[in-house]
N, C-alpha and C positions, 0 to 999 in steps of 0.2 A: 539511574531517571537526575540527573537534580537539576536544579534551579541556580544558576551560576547567576549571584547576585550584583557581580561585578560588572558583568556586563550585560542587567537586567536585559541576560536570558534562557530559555532555558533548551536545556542540553538531554543529550541521553549520551550517555557510553563518549562524552566529553564530544559530542559534532553539533551541533545547530541543527534544526526539523530542516528546516532547508538543507544541510548540506544529509539528514537521513534519507528526507525523503527527491533528494539527487539518485542513494542508492540504494529506495526500493523500488523506485523506476526502473533504476537499471538491470536490476535483479527479475521484477518483474518478464518485464524482453527479452532476456533471456532463457528466463525458466520456456518460454510458452516455444519457445525454438530448439531448444537443447527433446522437450518433452514430443514436439512434435516430429524430429530427429528422432529419437532416444525409438518414442512408437509407433516412427513407423505411418504417421499419419499424412490422411490427405483432406484430412477438415480441418478446415478454421476454425473453429469450433474450438481445436488444442492449444490455439496461436489469441483466446479471451487474452489469460491471464499479459502478454506480450502491447494487447486493443490500449488494456489496461493500464497499463504500467508505460507509453505514450506519453498518454494528459502529466498522466504527473510529474515522470523528469521536462517536457519542456517545461509544465507551468514553477516547478521549484527553478530551473533554472534562468525563467524571470522575474522572479526574483532577485535573484543575484542582482544582474541587469535594470536591472528597474525595485529596483527599497522601496521610495512610496510607495508602490502599489504591495509591494509584501502582504496583508491584509489579505485581499478578493485573491487573489492567488492559495493563498494558502490555502484562504478557506475553497480556494475548490476545489485542490489537492485534500482536501480531506473528506468530500463529496465525491473525492472519488474511491477513496480508501475505505467509506460505510460502504458505496456498491461493494466491491471486493470483496469484505466482507459477508454481507447478504449474498454472491455471490456461493460462495461457499456454502452458506447454507443450504444449499441443496445434494446436499451428500448427505443431512439428512434425510430425507426418501430413498434412497436404497440400505440405508438405516428400518427407514419401516419398511422396504419391499422387502430388506433379505438378504440382499445382493447386493452389500459392498466388499466394495474391490471387485470384484466380474469385470466390470472395464478397469484393471489396474492403477494405467496413466493417465486418465480422465478423472476416481477418486484421490489420486493420490496431490493431483492437479487442488483439485477443489478442498480439501481438507489444510494443504498451504495454502488458502488461497482465503480460509476459515481462518486460517490462528493467525495470516501478516495479519492482514488485515483488520481483525482484533484489535491486535498489538500493535498495532498503526495508528488506527484511529485512535484508541486509546490514548498513544505517544502527544499525538495530536489534538488533542481535543486538553490531559494535561502543560500541554504549551497554550492555549488558547487561557484560562487558568492562571496560569501565570503570564500572561501577559497583560492580562487583566488586572489584578489582582497591581502589578508595575503600574500602575499607566492611572490607576482613584486612586 
């Protein structure tokens, strides 16, 4: 994590949060399709990461097209990141019921959503805090 004071922009691994968000959206879309293919799933639930990645990708791209609306678009993006994290918490049900990874690919997706959703939301919040400091 870097706070890039030269451009007054928060970056992660040298990338702006818009670019991180685009990458994350693409990652989620690809993950859902790969897991569905690998697991030979006929259920739409295996595509949940893809369904959540689509709005992240769209609103992240919109921030580049309409920079004056960046604030609202990135708030929408972080809301989806939080939904992903909360959805990933469903892995706790497997822990409580002592059947974690009985459905390997479903639980793997939940675990991925938990970890990446948390990290993504954390980075977005750090970015918002940085932007608030710069603008005050």
